[in-house]
C-alpha positions in Angstrom: 0.0 0.0 0.0 1.4 3.4 -1.0 1.2 6.1 1.5 1.9 9.7 0.6 2.1 12.2 3.4 0.9 15.6 2.3 2.8 18.4 4.0 1.1 21.4 5.3 0.3 24.0 2.6 1.6 21.6 -0.1 0.1 21.9 -3.6 -2.0 18.8 -4.5 -0.3 18.6 -7.9 3.0 18.1 -6.2 1.6 15.4 -3.9 0.0 13.7 -6.9 3.3 13.8 -8.8 5.1 12.2 -5.9 2.4 9.5 -5.8 2.7 8.8 -9.5 6.5 8.5 -9.2 6.3 6.1 -6.2 3.6 4.0 -8.0 5.7 3.8 -11.1 8.7 2.5 -9.1 6.6 -0.4 -7.7 6.2 -1.8 -11.2 2.6 -2.8 -10.7 1.3 -1.4 -13.9 4.2 -2.9 -15.9 3.5 -6.3 -14.4 -0.2 -6.0 -15.1 0.5 -5.3 -18.8 3.0 -8.2 -19.0 0.4 -10.6 -17.6 -2.5 -9.6 -19.9 -1.3 -11.9 -22.6 0.6 -15.2 -22.3 4.0 -15.2 -24.0 5.8 -18.4 -24.7 9.1 -18.8 -22.8 10.9 -19.2 -26.1 9.6 -15.8 -27.3 10.7 -14.2 -24.0 14.2 -15.6 -24.4 14.4 -14.5 -28.0 13.4 -10.9 -27.0 16.1 -10.9 -24.3 18.7 -12.0 -26.8 17.6 -9.3 -29.2 17.9 -6.7 -26.5 21.3 -7.9 -25.4 22.6 -7.8 -29.0 21.2 -4.3 -29.5 22.8 -3.0 -26.3 26.0 -4.7 -27.2 26.1 -3.1 -30.6 25.0 0.3 -29.3 27.8 0.4 -26.7 30.5 -0.8 -29.1 31.0 -4.4 -28.0 31.0 -6.1 -31.3 30.8 -9.8 -30.8 29.8 -12.1 -33.7 27.1 -14.5 -32.5 
């Protein structure tokens, strides 16, 4: 459960922004979207490989796979 303490004379927009940031850090929404549709483990692994290759190329570590 997220608790946001609102300080005296604090603007509600600032408190809402703090809440949104805290909520985003929990990863609840990201997990919900991930669970909406089943993804085969082989597809998940393939995506992880693609990301790893992309990051490797982006940062100049050229390894031939």
